[in-house]
N, C-alpha and C positions, 0 to 999 in steps of 0.2 A: 471677553463678556461686552456685550453691547449697554452702552450708555444710555437708558430708556428711561422714560417718566417715572417709574418706580424708584429708581435707582436716585435721581433728583428727588423725588417726596421725600425719601429715607432722610437724605441728607436736612433737608429744608424741614421735617419732622423735629428732627433730633434736635437743630437750632431752635427754634420756636420754643421746643420743652425746657431746654436750657433757659432759654432767656426767661419764660415765662415764671421759672423756679426761683431765679434771681430777682424778678419783680415784685414775687410775693414772700422775697426774704426766705425761701426755704434753703436750708443748709445743705443737703445732698442734691446740687443739683445735677450732676454724674448721673443718679439713679434714674432721676427722671428722664434724660436722653436713651440711657440703658432703655427702659421701659415704652420708648417712642418705637425702637425698633421693632421691640417682639410685637407690637400693638400694629405695626401698618399691615394692611390686608389688599387685596387684589381691588374690588370692588364696593361702591356706595353702600350695599347691602350687608355685605361682610363688615365694614369699617362698623355700621350701625349695631349691628347684634354684638361685633366685639365689645363696642364700649359699654352695652348694658350687660354683658358678661361679666368682663374685666371690673365690673362695679360689684358684680356679687362676690368675685372671685376673691379681690382682693380684700373686701370686708372680710371673709370666711378666713382669711390665712393672718389678716391682721387681729382678728379675734380670737384663733388659736395661739398665736406668739404672742398676744399679751397674756391669756391664761398660762402658758408655758412659763412663762417668764416669772410670773410672781408666783408659781405654786411650783415648779420644780427648777427653775434656775437657767442659765443660759451655757451650757457646755457644749459641746459639739456631738455628742450622744443625744442630748435634748432636743439642739434644732434638728438632728437628722431625724429621730422618732414622729417630731411635729410636721416636719415636712412630709413624711408616709403619710400622717394623716390628712394632710391637706392634700394629698393626691386622692386619696381613698375617698372623700367627702366630694371632691370635684368632680370625679368619674362617675359616682354614683348622682349628681345633681346633673351629670349629662353637660359637665362645664369643662371638657377636656382639652379646646382649644384656648382656656386660659390656663393651663396649670404653671406654663413657665414663669409670668406675671407673679402671680401666685406665690409661686415659691421666693422670687426675688422679695418680694415684700415681706414675707416670714424671715428670711433669712437676713434684711438688713434692720429688722425690728430688733431682731434676738442676738445678733452678731454682737452688739456692744452695749446691750440694754442692761440698766441696772436696775434697780426698784429704789427710785427718791426721790424727792418733790419733781423732778423735772423729767420722769418716767414719761407721764402723760404725754409732754410737750414732745419730746424726742419721738415718741411711738408717733403720735400726729403728723410730725415733721415727713416721716417718711412715709407714712402712707403717701400724703399730699403729695411727695415726689413721684410716686409710681405714677398716681392718678392723673396729674399735671401731663406727664408723658402718653397717657392713654389718649386723653383728652387732644394733647397734638396732635399724634399721629391720623387721631378722628377726623377734629377739623380740616387737617390737609387733604383728606382724602375724599371729604364729602363737600366742602364747602371751598380750599382754596384752588385746588387741582384735581376735581373729579376725572375719572378714567372716561375717555371716548369709545367705547366699544364698537359701535358702530361702524366707526370706519375701519376697525382692524378688520372685523368682519366680512365687511364689503369685500374687501380686497382679497381678503383669505379665500372667500368663495370664487372671486375670477381666475383666482391663482392656481385652485385646486382644477378647474373647469379646463384653465389651460394647457395646463402639465398633464392631466389627463388625458385630453384630444392630443395633445403631441404623442404621448406614449402611444396611445389605440391608433394613430395613424401610421405609427414605426412598424407596434405590430402589423396592422393591417398589409404594408409595403414591405412585410420581411426586412425590414432595415436594422433590425435588433437581434440577438441572439436572445434564447429561452432564458438563460441564467441572467444575461442583462437586463432583461423587462424584467425579471424576478426581484431581480436588487433595486430596480428603478422603483419597483410598486412597493416595496417595503419600505422605503425613503417616502414615497406620496403617500400611504397610509399613517405615517410618523404625522407628516404635517396636517392629515386630515384629524388627527388626535387633539391636534393644539387647535385645530379652527374650531372643534365640537366644544371643549371647552371655554373659550372667547363666546360663542354662541349662548352655553350656560352661564356663563357672568353677565353675559348682556342681558338675558332673561333674566336674571332675579334680581337686577341693579334697581334701585330704587328713585323715584323722581321728587325729589322734594324742592322744588325750586316755585315760584309764581307763575301760575298758569300750569299746574298739575292736572286737571282734568284733562285737557287738551292734548297736552304732551303724553299723559295715559294713555288716551284713544289712539295717538299717531303711533306710540310703539307698539300697541296691541295690534296693531296695522300690519307693524314692520315685522315683528314677532312672526306673525303667519309667513309672511314673505320668507323670513330666512329660514325657517321651519323646514318650508318647502324646497328653497335653494340647498340646503344641507342635504334633505333626502334623497332629492334627483341628484345630487354629486355622491351622493352612498351608492344609488342604483350605476350609475356611469362607471364607479370604481369595482363595483361589483362585475359587471360587465368585460372591462379589461382583466379581471383576476379568471374570469370564466373563458375567457379568450386567451389565455398562457396558460391555464391548466389544460385544456383542450385542444393545444395546439395539433396534436396528431391526428385528432380526430377530423379538425376541420381541415387538414392539409389532404387526408384521404376522401374526403366527401365528393362529391360531384363539382367540374369548375363552375355552372352556372348557378350552382349554391352559394359558392363563395363568392362569387362575382356580385350575387344579392346581397350576400351580407355586407360585403364592403359596401356597397352603396348603399345600402339601407344607415350603417353605424356613419360613415361619411355625413348624409343628410342630417340626421340625428344629433350630432356632433356639432355642425353647423346651427341648428336650428337651436338646441340649448344655449350656444354662446352667443346667438341672436337676441335669447329672450333676457338674457343678463346685460348684454348691451342696452339692450332697448328700457331696459329697468332705471340705468343709469342716466338713460338720457343720451345716448352715443348713434341710437338709429330710430326712425319713425315706428309709428305703431304698424302703419300698413302693409311696410316691408314682409311681414312675416308670414301672410298668405300665401306666396308660392311656395315656401318652404314647407309647410304646414299640408299643402297639397301633397307635394312631392314625397314627405315622408310617406302618408298615408299612403300612397299609390305601391312604394317600394316596399312597405310592412306587409301590403295583403301579396305583392308576389313573392316576399321570402317565405310566407307561411304556405304559399300554393307549392313553392318548391319543395319546400320542407315535404309536405305530405305526399305530393307527388313521387318522390323520391324513397318514399318510406313502404319497403318490401315486407310483409309479414312473415312470406314463408323464406325468407334468406335469414337464418340466423345471427351469421355474422355481422352482415348489415344492420338487421335488427338493434344488435350492442351499440355499434356506432351510432347510429341515428339516435338511439335511446340517450348517449353522450351529448348528443348534438343539441338535444332537447333542452338540455341547462342553460347554453349560451344564446338558445331562441327562446325562450324565458326568461333570459336575462335580459335581451333587448325590448321581450315586449313591455316589460315592466319600465324600463328606463324610459321608452316612449311613452308610457301613460302617465309618467312623472312629469317627461319634458314637457306634455301637453298641458298639465294643469298647471305647471309653471309658467305658463305662456299665457295662461287664461288669469290667472293670478295678477300678472302683472300688467296685462290688459285691462284689467279691473281698475288696479292701482294707479294705470298712468291715465286711465280716464276720469277718475271720479275722485283721486286723492293725489293728482298731482304736487300739491303742493308741500307733501311729504316726502320731498327729493331725497336719496340715501345720500347720506353722506361717505365718501370713498377717500382712503387713503391713497395717497400720490404714489406712492414710493413701497415695496413691497418690505413689511419687516417681520416675516412670519422666520 
């Protein structure tokens, strides 16, 4: 397991929760630490939502625990029944993510509670211990160490493009077996899932600091870029899968068509990678024009070759070319998305260059 930011944040949240419990003279400081563990989330937005939901769920748990102790007692059967009731209510209110902490509240209140003059103080102490842990975890995630998904997302997009291009080149030059390429595609698919998850976290994350309006405008523009980057990467991945799936049909197609497809994909991958490098400031804007023109010429030649060799009178040949239509269609969609990405990048670098993308220096996927 890699020592990441979330591991460090969890440790800091536990420490902060316990120190806060001691400072406020809460006797059950360990409960605050346990509560902080379950309240630690992946993003600022999730932490904010968790804070609100945990407050509601813990009030429900504490209220039911108090009623149960005062009316039925606190033997294990009653504790279990009360926990079931809390689960039912939290599910009904769509607070399922807070069930664990709500149950902790119920158990710590009911386990050693007795109806006496200190019952209210004891209950409040246990409830506050849980809430201190929730507040500590939220504070660390929102203010102390907010996650920076932009860096991971930028690095992930570049990594996916590089790996897809590498596999595509190996497939085009037939330096990898069909089964070997299939295994590499599966591994790449897992990486794409992780990057998609990071994109969703980045998209839903809140901006709560000074200069919020400006930062929200900056982020909204970057979300458009990242969405197109992700869509283009998906198209490249679909093209790679189609190339692997239709390997036989490609090999029996005319050599001229194979060569044109190889040249078009090579140029298209260079164009795609060039757009990403331009976005992070590695290359100049004007250098993409020759690649764009070359890609259009090669695409037109590929389409002409595809239609020229499509013999409607030969059923066997027609069947093969219908299969090849899938790979041609994937290439065309990939081309359109790369072109759109390049247009967005040019617009961003021309009119919004101050919104420079942050890129993680080392691979962390």
